[in-house]
C-alpha positions in Angstrom: -103.4 27.4 246.8 -105.4 30.5 246.1 -105.2 33.4 248.4 -106.2 37.1 248.5 -105.7 39.4 246.8 -107.3 38.2 243.6 -105.5 38.9 240.3 -107.2 38.3 237.0 -105.4 34.9 236.7 -106.5 33.9 240.2 -110.1 35.0 239.6 -110.2 32.8 236.6 -108.7 29.8 238.4 -111.2 30.3 241.3 -114.1 30.4 238.9 -112.9 27.3 237.1 -112.6 25.4 240.3 -116.0 26.6 241.4 -117.5 25.4 238.1 -115.9 22.0 238.5 -117.3 21.7 242.0 -120.8 22.8 241.0 -120.9 20.4 238.1 -119.7 17.5 240.3 -122.7 18.2 242.6 -125.3 18.9 240.0 -124.3 17.3 236.8 -123.7 18.9 233.4 -127.3 19.7 232.7 -127.8 22.2 235.6 -126.5 25.7 234.6 -125.5 28.6 236.9 -124.8 32.3 236.3 -122.6 34.7 238.1 -122.4 38.4 237.3 -119.2 39.8 238.8 -119.3 43.5 239.8 -117.1 46.0 241.6 -113.4 45.3 241.9 -113.6 41.8 240.3 -115.2 43.3 237.2 -112.6 46.1 237.1 -109.7 43.6 237.3 -111.2 41.3 234.6 -111.9 44.1 232.1 -109.1 46.7 232.7 -105.4 46.9 233.4 -105.1 49.9 235.7 -105.8 47.6 238.7 -103.8 44.4 239.0 -105.8 43.0 241.9 -108.9 43.2 244.1 -109.7 42.2 247.7 -113.4 41.9 246.8 -115.2 39.3 244.8 -118.8 40.6 244.8 -121.3 39.0 242.5 -124.9 38.4 241.7 -125.4 34.7 241.9 -128.2 33.0 240.0 -127.9 29.3 240.7 -129.3 26.3 242.6 -128.9 26.4 246.4 -126.0 23.9 246.1 -123.9 26.8 244.8 -123.4 28.0 248.4 -122.1 24.6 249.3 -119.8 24.6 246.2 -118.5 28.0 247.1 -117.7 26.9 250.7 -116.1 23.7 249.5 -113.8 25.5 247.1 -113.0 28.1 249.7 -111.9 25.4 252.2 -109.9 23.4 249.6 -108.1 26.5 248.2 -107.5 28.3 251.4 -109.9 31.2 250.7 -111.5 33.2 253.4 -115.2 32.8 254.2 -117.3 34.8 251.8 -114.6 34.9 249.2 -117.5 35.0 246.6 -120.7 36.5 247.9 -123.9 38.3 246.8 -124.2 40.7 249.8 -124.1 43.5 247.2 -127.9 42.9 246.7 -128.4 44.5 250.1 -126.6 47.8 249.2 -128.1 51.0 247.7 -126.0 50.5 244.6 -127.9 47.3 243.7 -130.5 47.4 240.9 -132.1 44.5 239.0 -131.1 46.4 235.8 -127.5 45.2 236.3 -128.3 41.9 234.6 -129.6 43.7 231.5 -126.5 45.8 231.1 -123.9 43.1 231.9 -121.7 41.4 229.3 -120.7 37.8 228.7 -117.2 37.0 229.9 -116.6 33.2 229.9 -118.3 29.8 230.5 -116.5 27.3 232.7 -116.9 23.5 232.4 -120.0 24.1 230.3 -122.2 24.9 233.4 -121.0 28.2 234.9 -121.7 31.3 232.8 -119.9 34.3 234.0 -120.8 37.9 233.1 -119.3 41.2 234.1 -120.2 44.9 234.1 -117.9 47.2 232.1 -117.7 50.6 230.4 -120.1 53.3 231.4 -122.3 50.9 233.4 -119.4 49.9 235.7 -118.5 53.5 236.0 -122.1 54.4 236.8 -122.2 51.9 239.6 -119.0 53.3 241.0 -120.4 56.8 240.8 -123.5 55.7 242.7 -121.3 54.4 245.5 -118.9 57.3 245.3 -117.0 56.5 248.5 -113.9 58.5 249.2 -112.2 55.7 251.2 -112.6 52.8 248.8 -111.6 52.6 245.1 -114.8 54.0 243.7 -113.6 57.3 242.5 -110.2 56.2 241.2 -111.9 53.2 239.5 -114.1 55.7 237.6 -111.0 57.7 236.5 -109.2 54.4 235.5 -112.2 53.3 233.4 -112.3 56.7 231.7 -108.5 56.5 231.1 -108.6 53.1 229.5 -111.7 53.7 227.5 -110.0 56.8 226.0 -106.9 54.8 225.2 -109.0 52.2 223.5 -110.6 54.7 221.3 -114.0 54.5 223.0 -114.1 57.6 225.3 -116.8 57.9 227.9 -118.4 61.4 227.7 -120.3 62.9 230.6 -123.5 62.4 228.6 -122.8 58.6 228.3 -122.1 58.4 232.0 -125.3 60.2 232.8 -127.3 58.0 230.5 -125.8 54.9 232.1 -126.7 56.0 235.6 -130.2 56.8 234.4 -130.5 53.4 232.7 -129.5 51.6 235.9 -131.2 53.8 238.6 -133.9 55.9 236.8 -132.3 59.3 237.4 -128.8 60.9 237.5 -129.8 62.5 240.8 -128.9 59.3 242.7 -125.3 60.4 242.3 -124.3 62.6 245.2 -123.8 66.3 244.4 -120.1 66.2 245.3 -119.6 63.1 243.1 -121.4 64.8 240.3 -119.0 67.8 240.6 -116.0 65.4 240.9 -116.8 63.6 237.6 -117.7 66.8 235.8 -114.3 68.3 236.6 -112.5 65.1 235.8 -114.0 64.9 232.3 -113.3 68.6 231.7 -109.7 68.1 232.9 -109.1 65.0 230.8 -105.7 64.2 232.2 -106.8 60.8 233.6 -103.3 59.4 234.1 -102.2 62.0 236.5 -105.7 62.3 238.1 -105.8 58.5 238.7 -102.6 58.6 240.8 -103.8 61.6 242.8 -107.2 60.2 243.6 -105.8 56.8 244.6 -103.4 58.6 247.0 -106.4 60.5 248.5 -108.5 57.4 248.9 -105.6 55.6 250.7 -105.1 58.6 253.0 -108.8 58.7 253.8 -108.9 55.0 254.6 -105.9 55.4 256.9 -107.4 58.3 258.7 -110.7 56.5 259.2 -108.9 53.4 260.6 -107.1 55.7 263.1 -110.3 57.4 264.0 -112.1 54.1 264.5 -109.4 53.1 267.0 -109.9 56.5 268.8 -113.7 56.3 268.8 -115.0 52.8 268.1 -118.5 52.4 266.7 -118.9 56.1 265.8 -118.4 55.9 262.0 -121.4 55.0 259.9 -122.6 55.5 256.3 -124.5 58.6 257.3 -121.5 60.5 258.8 -118.4 59.0 257.1 -118.1 61.9 254.6 -118.2 64.5 257.3 -115.7 62.6 259.4 -113.3 62.3 256.4 -113.5 66.1 255.8 -113.0 66.8 259.5 -110.0 64.5 259.7 -108.5 66.0 256.6 -108.8 69.5 258.1 -107.2 68.2 261.4 -104.2 66.8 259.5 -103.8 70.1 257.5 -103.7 72.1 260.8 -101.0 69.8 262.1 
């Protein structure tokens, strides 16, 4: 049985099972491609996160892929939407992602899996920039591991990656630009990662409490202001 959260090993097993199901439905001459993004791409390419609760992807396949995903989910005890391409509807989506993705593995000769990594994965996380998800800590983690691997990501490389994907670096919010500039200047990514993760967890907890107090108030347009207000409220206490 597979169950959330997804570790790297479980991600691979789920993808293998999906490839087998897709091949059973379509034969060995019908290929499919999945580009994993977000948390799944982080877990497959880096070691600072052991698991993810998201398996977002860009899915390029015959319509029977949806049936295969559903069948695997039912058989393996996975929640509905365990693999989905809802990301296409978000502001972080761009068709350039395919161009800058990298080959990962082929399963059962039919399912080609690609991921996004390095500065391009960091660029997508900077575009999202949410303080209550893992966006900012993921960027720090990527910087940390790239540096340890001898391939450090400079601010110039990050800016270029954002521009390659989205046309301009200005798509990154001003506060996120300041955040990453200070992070690169500081360079102590290990300590910074732990600190940012704690802040993200606290922000998420605060938002959940606020949502219970005032259901339906939080939206993408006001979430940053609400986070700041809740932080000030806790500091006063």
